[in-house]
BATOR-929493 format. One record per residue (C-alpha): residue in three letters; x, y, z. Coordinates in pm, whole numbers, plus 50000, padded with zeros to 5 digits. Example, Ala and Ser with C-alpha at 12.3 -4.5 7.8 and 13.67 -1.06 7.14 Angstrom:
BEGIN
ALA512304955050780/SER513674989450714/
REM end
This chain:
BEGIN
MET495192118233015/PHE492172112932793/GLY491082129832472/LYS493062148432212/LYS495412174632351/LEU497632202132213/LYS500262224832361/ILE501982256032227/ASP505602262932316/ALA508712278732165/PHE512482276732108/PRO514692248031983/GLU515542235532332/SER511852231432416/ALA511622201632178/PHE513152178932440/ARG510082183332663/TYR507852165332415/VAL509422131232374/GLU506162114332479/TYR503952133532236/ASP502612118331915/ALA503632147631697/ILE505652179631699/VAL504942207631454/CYS507872231231392/ILE506982266931294/ASP509402294031183/VAL507312316130956/LEU510102341430895/LEU511632322430735/ALA512932286930771/THR509702267030758/THR508302289030481/THR511442281930279/ALA511252244730360/VAL507562241230274/THR508082260929952/GLY510952237729860/ALA508732207629921/ALA506012223629709/LEU508492225829422/GLY509352189029460/ARG512852195629590/PRO514302173329866/VAL514802195630172/MET517322185830440/PRO517422207830751/VAL520572210030962/ALA521272224931303/SER524682240931246/LEU527052253530980/GLU529382224431053/ASP526542199730998/ALA525552217530677/LEU529062215330533/GLU529422178830634/LEU526082169130478/GLY526912189330168/ARG530082168930120/GLN528042136930125/LEU525542147829859/LYS525852151829484/GLU525522188429382/PRO523472200129681/LEU521922234629690/MET523342250730002/ALA520812275330142/GLY520482294630463/GLU521842319430710/VAL523732322231036/LYS522662352031246/GLY521102367230937/GLU524172363630714/GLN524512339930420/PRO527552317530485/VAL530452317230242/GLY529912290729976/PHE526112290030012/GLU524252297129688/ILE521112313029831/PRO519982327030165/ASN517092313930372/SER514572326830120/PRO511422312529957/VAL511622338629682/ALA515202329229591/LEU514092292929587/ILE511142296829351/ARG513372314829099/ARG515522284029053/THR514882255828805/ASP517332230028944/VAL514682212929158/GLU516402179229129/ARG519212191729353/PRO518652184229723/MET518622215429940/VAL520622216530261/LEU518812242830470/LEU520332261030766/SER518842288630981/SER519662303931316/SER516772287731503/GLY514132271931277/THR516202243231140/HIS517752238031483/LEU514232233031619/ILE513432207731345/VAL516602187731408/ASN516062187831786/SER512492175731737/SER513642146831522/SER516212133431768/LEU514142126632079/GLY514512095532291/ASN515782060832207/GLY512552049032044/PRO510682061331738/GLY509742094031911/PRO507132118931789/ARG506422123831421/VAL507882157431313/TYR506022181531086/VAL506972215130936/ALA504372242330892/CYS504022278630793/PHE501182301230681/ARG501032282730348/ASN499852248830480/MET498082255630811/SER494742239230735/ALA496262209230559/THR498632203730851/ALA495792205731106/GLU493642181830907/TYR496452156530873/LEU497332158631242/ALA493732155431356/SER493252123231163/ARG496382106331297/HIS497482119731634/GLN496192123931989/ARG498772146832148/VAL500402174731948/ALA503032200632039/LEU503112232431829/LEU506572247731865/GLY507652282031744/ALA511332286231663/GLY511772319031846/THR514352345631769/ARG516852360532013/GLY514982345932307/GLU511572358732195/PHE508512339432078/ARG507832361931780/CYS504332372531680/GLU504282354331344/ASP505082321031509/GLN502542326631786/MET500002334231515/GLY500862303631306/SER500742281231612/ALA497402295631723/TRP495832292531378/ILE496752255731356/ALA495632250331717/LYS492252266131645/ARG491752242431352/LEU492722212831571/MET490302224031841/ALA487532224831582/ARG488372187931528/GLY488102178131893/PHE491432188232048/GLU491712206932379/ALA494482230032496/GLU496632211932750/ASP497352242732962/GLU496062277933017/ASN498972294332840/SER498202275232520/ALA494512283732552/ASN495352320532598/LEU497592320732292/VAL494802305632083/ARG492312331432208/ARG494702359932146/TRP496222350931811/SER493832327831623/THR491702357131507/ALA494552382131464/ASP494972398331125/ILE498082388130937/SER498952424830884/LEU500252425031243/VAL503182404131122/ALA504402434130925/TRP504682453731253/GLY506742427231430/LYS510432426431511/SER511182399131258/ALA509602419530979/ASP511592449931090/SER514812429931069/MET513852418030722/ARG513332453830605/ARG516752463630736/SER518342434430550/ASN516442442130228/GLN514292410630235/LEU511102428530135/GLU510252403129865/ASP510352374730116/LEU508212394130362/ASP505662401230089/PHE505722364529988/VAL504852353530341/LEU502062379030372/THR500492369530040/HIS500562331630053/LEU498012319830305/ASP496732283930309/ASP497462280029939/LEU498942244929969/ASP497012212630019/PHE499662191430188/ALA501362187130522/CYS505152184430539/GLU506782156630739/LEU510422150730826/ASP511372114830756/ALA514942101630758/GLY516242137130756/VAL514242148730452/ILE511202171530453/SER508642160230200/ARG504962164630113/VAL502162144530269/PRO498982149430059/VAL495792159230240/ALA492342156130084/ARG491062191730108/SER490402221629887/PRO493032248129956/GLU491912283530020/PRO493222307329753/ALA496232328129846/ARG495182363429931/ARG497202395029930/VAL497512415430246/ALA499282448530226/ALA501622457730507/PRO500282485930729/SER501422520230626/VAL500352538630941/GLU503342547631152/ARG502572540431514/PRO504432524131803/VAL503612488031878/SER503972475632233/ALA505762443532326/ALA502482430432462/GLU500842435832125/LEU503492416931930/
REM end
C-alpha cells in the first residue's frame, strides 16, 4: 500500500484491528476525550482507565489522585467529579493527577494503547477543541492513521462521526486518502456538517436528561481553540505542541426548533 491513508471506525473493540497502523486517534466528544484534552490544557496529568476496578487500583498507587468519571452515566462512589470538562476547569488543584474513567471513551484509549507485542501505533486523543492541531501533527509524522469513535450503546454517535470526519478532511488536505468507501462517505457527509446538529443527537439528549447542560454548551462553544495534539505515553495523556495559529472558539447556540430527527440524519 502506497501513499498516506486514513480509515474511520468506531467502538473500543475496533482498536484491535489497527495494530499495523502508525497512529490511532481516539474520539469521544461527549465527553471523555473533551475532558481529557481539557485536563491536558490545564497542565494536569490525565490517566485513562478501562474499568472501575482499574481506576480504583491505579488510584491506590498514586498520591492524592483526582478520581473522575462515570459508569453508565453515573458517578462512582468515592469519585470527586464526573466525566466533565466544566467540573475540571473549576478546580485549582492541577498538580493532582486525574484518573479518568468513562463507559466507552477511556476503554477505547486503553485498548488502543495495548496492541501487539511491539511498540504498536502511537495513540492520540482528540475532540472538537484540537482537531486542526491533531491533523497537522499526524500529517507530519504518520503514513497510516485510524480515526476511532468511542460509540455509545452500540451506536457510532453523530458527534464522533463529525469529529472523525473533520480531522480526516484536514488530513486529506495534507495528502491523505480514505482507505475505504465507508470512510470516504463519512468524510463527505460529516466534514461540512454544522456543529448545531450535535445538539439534536442522542448523546446530547442524554446529557439534557442528566442535567449536563453546561458540559454540552462547553463542547458546542469550544471549537479548535487549542494549538496542541494530545498523545498517550506510558499511560499518561499529555500535550504535544503544534506550530499553528488556533482558530478562536466560537459560540454555537443549540437549535430551538422542535422537529424529529431521523436515525439516518444523526
